C-alpha positions as CSV (number, residue, x, y, z in Angstrom):
1,M,215.0,-69.7,142.2
2,T,217.8,-67.3,143.2
3,R,217.4,-63.6,143.6
4,R,219.4,-63.1,140.4
5,D,216.9,-65.4,138.6
6,V,214.0,-63.4,139.9
7,L,215.5,-60.2,138.7
8,R,216.3,-61.6,135.2
9,T,212.7,-62.9,135.0
10,G,211.3,-59.5,136.0
11,A,213.5,-57.7,133.5
12,A,212.0,-59.9,130.7
13,L,208.5,-58.9,131.5
14,S,206.7,-56.0,129.9
15,T,207.0,-52.6,131.5
16,V,204.6,-49.8,132.0
17,A,205.1,-47.0,129.5
18,F,205.5,-43.4,130.4
19,S,203.6,-42.2,127.4
20,S,201.6,-39.5,129.0
21,L,200.6,-38.3,132.4
22,P,197.0,-39.0,133.5
23,A,194.5,-36.2,133.7
24,W,194.4,-34.3,137.0
25,A,192.1,-35.8,139.6
26,A,191.5,-35.3,143.3
27,F,194.7,-36.3,145.2
28,A,193.6,-39.1,147.4
29,P,196.1,-42.0,147.7
30,K,194.7,-45.2,149.1
31,P,196.3,-48.6,149.8
32,G,195.1,-51.7,148.0
33,T,197.2,-52.2,144.9
34,W,200.8,-53.4,145.1
35,R,203.1,-52.4,142.3
36,T,206.4,-54.1,141.5
37,F,209.4,-52.3,140.1
38,E,213.0,-52.8,139.1
39,L,215.6,-50.1,139.7
40,I,218.8,-50.1,137.7
41,T,221.6,-48.0,139.1
42,R,224.8,-47.6,136.9
43,V,227.8,-45.8,138.4
44,E,231.0,-44.9,136.6
45,I,234.1,-43.0,137.7
46,A,234.6,-40.4,134.9
47,K,238.2,-39.6,135.8
48,P,239.8,-42.7,137.3
49,A,243.0,-42.2,139.3
50,G,244.6,-44.0,142.3
51,P,242.4,-45.7,144.8
52,M,238.7,-45.6,143.9
53,Q,235.6,-46.8,145.7
54,A,231.8,-46.1,145.6
55,W,228.7,-46.7,147.7
56,I,225.3,-47.2,146.1
57,P,222.2,-46.9,148.4
58,L,219.9,-50.0,148.1
59,P,216.1,-49.9,148.5
60,A,216.2,-52.2,151.6
61,Y,213.8,-50.4,153.9
62,A,211.0,-52.7,154.9
63,D,207.5,-52.2,156.1
64,P,205.0,-55.0,155.3
65,A,202.1,-52.4,155.1
66,W,203.6,-50.5,152.2
67,F,207.1,-51.4,151.1
68,K,208.7,-54.8,150.4
69,P,212.4,-54.9,149.2
70,G,213.1,-57.8,146.8
71,G,216.9,-57.8,146.9
72,S,219.7,-56.6,144.7
73,T,222.3,-58.1,142.3
74,W,225.1,-56.4,140.5
75,E,227.8,-56.6,137.8
76,T,231.1,-54.8,138.2
77,N,234.8,-54.8,137.3
78,A,235.6,-53.9,140.9
79,I,237.9,-56.1,142.9
80,T,235.4,-56.2,145.8
81,A,231.7,-55.6,146.0
82,E,229.7,-56.3,149.1
83,I,226.6,-55.1,150.9
84,A,227.4,-52.9,154.0
85,R,224.9,-51.7,156.6
86,D,224.9,-48.6,158.8
87,P,225.2,-50.0,162.4
88,K,222.8,-47.4,163.9
89,Y,219.9,-47.3,161.4
90,G,220.5,-50.4,159.3
91,A,220.8,-48.5,156.0
92,E,222.1,-50.8,153.2
93,M,224.5,-49.9,150.5
94,L,226.7,-51.7,148.0
95,H,230.3,-50.9,148.7
96,V,232.6,-51.4,145.7
97,V,236.4,-51.0,145.5
98,W,238.3,-50.9,142.3
99,Q,241.9,-51.8,141.7
100,E,244.3,-48.9,141.1
101,G,244.9,-48.5,137.4
102,E,241.4,-49.7,136.4
103,R,240.6,-47.6,133.3
104,A,236.9,-47.8,133.2
105,P,235.5,-48.3,136.8
106,A,231.8,-49.1,136.7
107,V,229.1,-51.0,138.5
108,E,225.5,-51.7,137.6
109,V,223.0,-52.7,140.4
110,R,219.6,-54.1,139.8
111,S,217.1,-53.9,142.7
112,A,213.6,-55.2,142.9
113,F,210.9,-53.9,145.2
114,A,207.1,-53.7,145.7
115,T,205.2,-50.7,147.0
116,Q,201.7,-49.4,147.5
117,S,200.1,-46.2,148.6
118,R,199.5,-45.4,152.3
119,A,196.6,-43.7,154.0
120,V,195.8,-43.4,157.7
121,D,192.2,-42.5,158.7
122,L,192.9,-39.8,161.3
123,S,189.3,-39.7,162.4
124,A,189.4,-43.3,163.6
125,P,192.1,-44.1,166.2
126,T,193.4,-47.6,166.2
127,G,195.7,-47.4,169.2
128,P,197.2,-47.5,171.6
129,H,200.3,-48.2,169.5
130,T,203.7,-48.5,171.2
131,L,207.4,-48.2,170.3
132,S,210.2,-50.1,172.1
133,D,212.3,-47.9,174.3
134,A,215.1,-48.2,171.8
135,E,212.9,-47.1,168.8
136,R,211.5,-44.2,170.8
137,A,214.9,-43.0,171.8
138,L,216.2,-43.3,168.2
139,N,213.4,-41.3,166.8
140,L,213.5,-38.6,169.4
141,A,217.2,-38.1,169.3
142,P,219.0,-35.1,167.7
143,T,221.3,-35.5,164.7
144,E,224.2,-33.4,163.5
145,L,221.9,-31.2,161.4
146,I,218.6,-31.8,163.2
147,P,219.0,-30.6,166.8
148,T,216.1,-30.6,169.2
149,D,217.2,-27.9,171.6
150,G,217.8,-24.1,171.3
151,I,215.9,-22.4,168.5
152,V,214.4,-25.6,167.3
153,K,212.8,-26.3,170.7
154,E,211.8,-22.7,171.1
155,T,210.1,-22.7,167.6
156,S,208.4,-26.0,168.3
157,D,207.0,-24.8,171.7
158,R,205.6,-21.7,170.1
159,I,204.0,-23.7,167.2
160,T,202.4,-26.3,169.5
161,A,201.5,-24.0,172.5
162,N,197.8,-24.3,171.9
163,A,197.8,-27.9,170.7
164,G,196.3,-30.5,173.0
165,S,196.8,-34.0,171.7
166,D,199.8,-35.5,169.9
167,L,197.7,-35.4,166.7
168,D,197.1,-31.7,167.2
169,K,200.8,-31.0,167.8
170,A,201.8,-32.9,164.6
171,R,199.1,-31.1,162.5
172,S,200.2,-27.7,163.9
173,I,203.8,-28.3,162.9
174,Y,202.7,-29.6,159.5
175,D,200.5,-26.5,158.9
176,W,203.2,-24.1,160.0
177,I,205.7,-25.6,157.6
178,V,203.3,-25.5,154.7
179,E,202.4,-21.8,155.4
180,A,205.8,-20.4,156.6
181,T,208.3,-22.1,154.3
182,H,208.9,-22.1,150.5
183,R,210.5,-24.4,148.0
184,D,213.7,-22.8,146.7
185,A,214.5,-24.1,143.2
186,A,218.0,-22.7,143.4
187,V,219.0,-25.2,146.2
188,R,221.2,-28.0,144.9
189,G,219.8,-31.5,144.9
190,C,217.4,-32.0,147.7
191,G,219.1,-29.7,150.2
192,L,221.0,-30.5,153.3
193,G,218.5,-30.4,156.2
194,D,220.4,-27.9,158.3
195,I,217.3,-26.8,160.2
196,A,218.9,-24.7,163.0
197,T,220.6,-22.6,160.4
198,M,217.3,-22.2,158.5
199,L,215.6,-21.0,161.7
200,Q,218.4,-18.8,162.8
201,S,218.7,-17.1,159.4
202,G,215.0,-16.7,158.9
203,N,215.5,-18.2,155.4
204,L,212.9,-20.9,155.4
205,G,213.4,-21.9,151.8
206,G,214.7,-25.3,150.7
207,K,213.7,-28.6,149.2
208,C,212.5,-31.9,150.6
209,A,215.6,-32.7,152.7
210,D,215.3,-29.2,154.3
211,L,211.5,-28.9,154.8
212,N,210.8,-32.4,155.9
213,A,213.8,-32.4,158.2
214,L,212.3,-29.3,159.7
215,F,209.1,-31.2,160.4
216,V,211.1,-34.1,161.9
217,G,213.1,-31.8,164.2
218,L,210.2,-29.7,165.4
219,A,208.2,-32.9,166.0
220,R,211.0,-34.5,168.0
221,A,211.4,-31.3,170.0
222,A,207.7,-31.5,170.8
223,G,208.2,-35.1,172.1
224,L,206.8,-36.8,169.0
225,P,209.0,-39.6,167.6
226,A,209.5,-38.8,163.9
227,R,211.9,-39.7,161.1
228,D,212.9,-38.9,157.5
229,L,212.7,-41.6,154.9
230,Y,215.1,-41.1,152.0
231,G,214.1,-42.4,148.6
232,L,213.3,-42.0,144.9
233,R,210.2,-41.3,142.8
234,V,209.9,-44.1,140.3
235,A,206.6,-43.5,138.4
236,P,204.2,-40.7,137.5
237,S,201.4,-39.7,139.9
238,A,198.3,-41.6,139.2
239,F,196.4,-38.4,140.0
240,G,198.0,-36.4,137.3
241,F,200.2,-34.2,139.5
242,A,203.1,-33.5,137.3
243,S,205.2,-32.3,140.2
244,L,204.7,-35.4,142.4
245,G,205.9,-38.2,140.1
246,A,208.7,-39.3,137.7
247,K,208.5,-37.9,134.2
248,N,209.9,-41.0,132.5
249,E,211.9,-44.1,133.3
250,V,215.1,-42.1,133.8
251,V,214.9,-41.2,137.4
252,T,218.5,-40.0,138.0
253,K,217.3,-36.7,139.5
254,A,214.1,-37.9,141.1
255,Q,215.4,-38.3,144.7
256,H,212.9,-37.4,147.3
257,C,212.6,-37.8,151.1
258,R,209.4,-38.1,153.0
259,A,208.6,-38.0,156.7
260,E,206.7,-40.0,159.3
261,V,205.5,-39.1,162.8
262,F,204.5,-41.6,165.5
263,L,201.2,-41.0,167.2
264,T,200.0,-43.3,170.0
265,D,196.5,-43.4,168.6
266,F,197.5,-44.3,165.0
267,G,201.1,-45.6,164.9
268,W,203.4,-44.3,162.2
269,V,201.7,-41.6,160.1
270,P,203.0,-40.4,156.7
271,V,203.5,-36.7,156.2
272,D,205.1,-34.6,153.4
273,P,204.8,-30.9,153.8
274,A,207.7,-30.4,151.4
275,D,205.6,-31.8,148.5
276,V,202.8,-29.3,149.3
277,R,205.3,-26.5,148.6
278,K,206.5,-28.4,145.5
279,V,203.0,-28.4,144.2
280,M,202.7,-24.7,144.8
281,L,205.9,-23.9,142.9
282,E,205.9,-26.4,140.1
283,E,202.4,-27.6,139.4
284,P,201.3,-26.1,136.1
285,P,201.0,-23.2,135.5
286,G,203.3,-22.6,138.5
287,N,203.4,-20.4,141.6
288,L,200.0,-21.5,142.8
289,P,198.5,-19.8,145.9
290,L,197.7,-21.7,149.1
291,G,194.0,-21.5,148.2
292,D,194.4,-23.2,144.8
293,E,192.4,-26.4,144.4
294,K,195.4,-28.6,143.6
295,V,197.3,-27.2,146.6
296,T,194.3,-27.7,148.9
297,E,194.0,-31.3,147.8
298,A,197.7,-32.0,148.3
299,R,197.8,-30.3,151.7
300,K,194.9,-32.4,152.9
301,A,196.2,-35.7,151.6
302,L,199.9,-35.3,152.5
303,F,199.1,-35.2,156.2
304,G,198.2,-38.9,156.7
305,S,198.9,-40.4,153.2
306,W,201.3,-40.6,150.3
307,E,201.3,-42.2,146.9
308,G,203.0,-45.5,146.2
309,N,205.1,-44.3,143.2
310,W,208.2,-44.0,145.4
311,L,210.8,-46.3,146.9
312,A,212.4,-46.0,150.3
313,Y,216.2,-46.5,150.7
314,N,216.6,-45.9,154.4
315,A,215.9,-43.6,157.4
316,A,219.5,-43.0,158.3
317,H,221.3,-39.8,159.4
318,D,225.0,-39.1,159.9
319,V,226.1,-42.0,157.8
320,A,229.8,-42.9,158.0
321,L,230.6,-44.7,154.7
322,P,232.7,-47.9,155.4
323,G,236.3,-47.6,154.1
324,S,236.1,-43.8,153.8
325,R,238.1,-41.2,155.7
326,A,235.8,-38.4,154.8
327,P,233.2,-37.0,157.1
328,A,229.9,-38.7,157.6
329,L,227.0,-37.8,155.3
330,P,223.9,-36.1,156.6
331,F,221.9,-38.8,154.8
332,L,222.4,-41.5,152.1
333,M,220.1,-40.9,149.2
334,Y,222.6,-40.5,146.3
335,P,225.3,-42.8,145.0
336,Q,228.7,-41.7,146.5
337,A,232.3,-42.2,145.3
338,E,235.9,-41.3,146.2
339,V,239.0,-41.0,144.0
340,K,242.3,-40.9,145.7
341,N,240.5,-40.7,149.0
342,V,238.7,-37.5,147.9
343,R,234.9,-37.5,148.0
344,L,233.3,-36.7,144.6
345,D,230.5,-34.2,144.4
346,C,227.5,-36.5,143.8
347,L,225.7,-33.7,142.0
348,D,228.6,-33.1,139.5
349,A,228.1,-35.2,136.4
350,D,231.5,-34.1,135.0
351,A,233.4,-35.9,137.7
352,F,230.9,-38.6,138.8
353,K,228.6,-40.3,136.3
354,Y,225.6,-42.3,137.4
355,A,222.2,-43.1,135.9
356,L,219.1,-44.5,137.6
357,T,216.3,-46.2,135.6
358,A,213.0,-47.4,137.1
359,R,210.7,-49.9,135.3
360,E,207.3,-51.1,136.6
361,I,207.0,-54.8,136.1
362,V,203.7,-56.2,134.9
363,T,202.8,-59.8,134.3
């Protein structure tokens, strides 16, 4: 059976309805139940002209403990369509190029994947765990918007001054972000992740790409390998947290990045301080205090676990799109396109149309 056959079969199966969110329950994700999804990404160039190309991120990140990509297929009127990979991080994308004069440039991508929740018992070390020299260097290195020196290093040193173990350092950074930052609803998309500017300005507001990048940068500056994972929410929260899941099958604006930190005693540990601030701002009735029960539950759980209602595209930074003359992207989480060699604003629906639909496949 080919990958296309698998996807066609999956699409024919019944899907889970988004009829209503479950009642709120204690937020405690646990592994054990794998869920299979199909993501459909449709991209159109609203105002075709001259040379045109697009890049669609693919959910190809793989970790046998919690995420299994199932491959992608596509239909398009482009003259070329091929999978490209970022040489440094291995991020996968579909690169399509349309012939000049094409009146209705479009591509539809179907991607299959399976995922489950994660939870690390931080009271029971399982190490020592190790990284290769190359993996350690990659996940300690600065990026264009995530430096590890200057004000980032100074802030990290101050936060971790009284921390003994690596676990204590990671928790200190997590707690500091939860308490010192805020989610800024006015920020476009998921933010940029320009952490030095955040710290220098004293404006610690942002969204997931800002706040979780801040965790990654501060952790790396403290000598802890860490990384952002860029992805998409694809289903409601099973615990009834309206702010931590997709509202329906249309997930066009449900992009979300998460973070991981590597601890010798535990291996890669999931963290998401940005979602704690999201719960505070958005969870009904809104503007919840740090001491609210829902916030307390989320804060406890999101240092060491996360819910499996989310897909991972990649962990890439400073992504140069193949065939493009434009500057590298800070990260690849949204479809991208260019018309006449000009990069379109991926958040401007008038110039660049795309739609993402996620369906859970049940047998």
